[in-house]
Phi, psi and omega in degrees: 000318179298323180295317179295319180297319179294321182295326184262001178292133182053039184301328181295314179295322179297317179294321179296317178298318179296319180295318179295318178298320179295318179296319178297316180300316180295318182298321181287310189278354172270351180289156181295150176283139181224162174241136182220148176249121185236141177274134180234127178292148179264127179239160182235151172220160181056047177293127184294136177292140178084356178239154177221156175279123180255347178276169177298139181258125175280121185278335180205159175231163179261130177253119173271116185242158180220135179171185179301143184302321181297317179295319181292325178295316178295323182295322182292341180270347181260162180270110175281163175204152171249125182246118178258132182262117182263017183294342180274355182267122181233341185226161176299152179143185180264141178223141179247135180238124178269132182264124175224190184299329181297337180272354186252171174245037178293141179281165174300145180095347178249122180267142174268111182281309179196164178238136181235110354282157183275345178225146175236135183243132183235147171253123179257135177229162176292144177269131178229162176233136180217139176283135181230146179293140175266124181250106180291146176244158180223154175218164181082191184221143176288159176302157181304138179095352179246151173226157182277123177278304178191165172244128181239125182265141171233116002285166179283335182225155174229147179274131182240135180239155177161186176302143188307312184294327180288318180294320183292341180279348184250129180254340181204162175241146182252162179255163167299152184295139170276125181282114182277348183299128176085356179278119184245359179205172179305139186208146173263133181230132178271126178222175182245133173277150182228161183251145183281351182226139179291345180271000175256158179208151174278142176268000178218177182299134178277001178284128178230160175255124179254123176272117180266115180254123183237162178209158178276000000 
């Protein structure tokens, strides 16, 4: 008796909800079938410790999809994504990943026709950290009668991390130029050191103090 009472409680609202859901389903699936190409960002999970991607990274791929127009319209307003699982990567080397429906978050009712590109290939390298000399740069000119003795950076070195081959190609890091215009005595100037590759990174702040030493 309790089960029956529960089943028929608010029966009117339950029937109305069912009817509305049915109408929505009919409205969507009676719409014409369409094909759409949508850009989806590429994301990664289970990135192996001690390894880094040294090859160029594709930030997004195009998904050619097919389904009811209503679903595709809603889909275009949401953020799609491709998720690649790197749990099978344990050592340095090249790996190829094929993108299929299992890598996407497409909803039911939308078919994945093709992916452009359908495969992504990555080169994995060991991650290393190395201390590198900071080389201060200068621009402009000192006032007449003065000459530049030297530029001294504090700290003298910064730690740089990244894929092994990328780190080994760099022997020093440079700073943004210190503007010498108007400097008439020894002066400390705060500037930022920069890296020649987007695949490298500082493990500490890239802000350095450059001591400008001048003489007559």
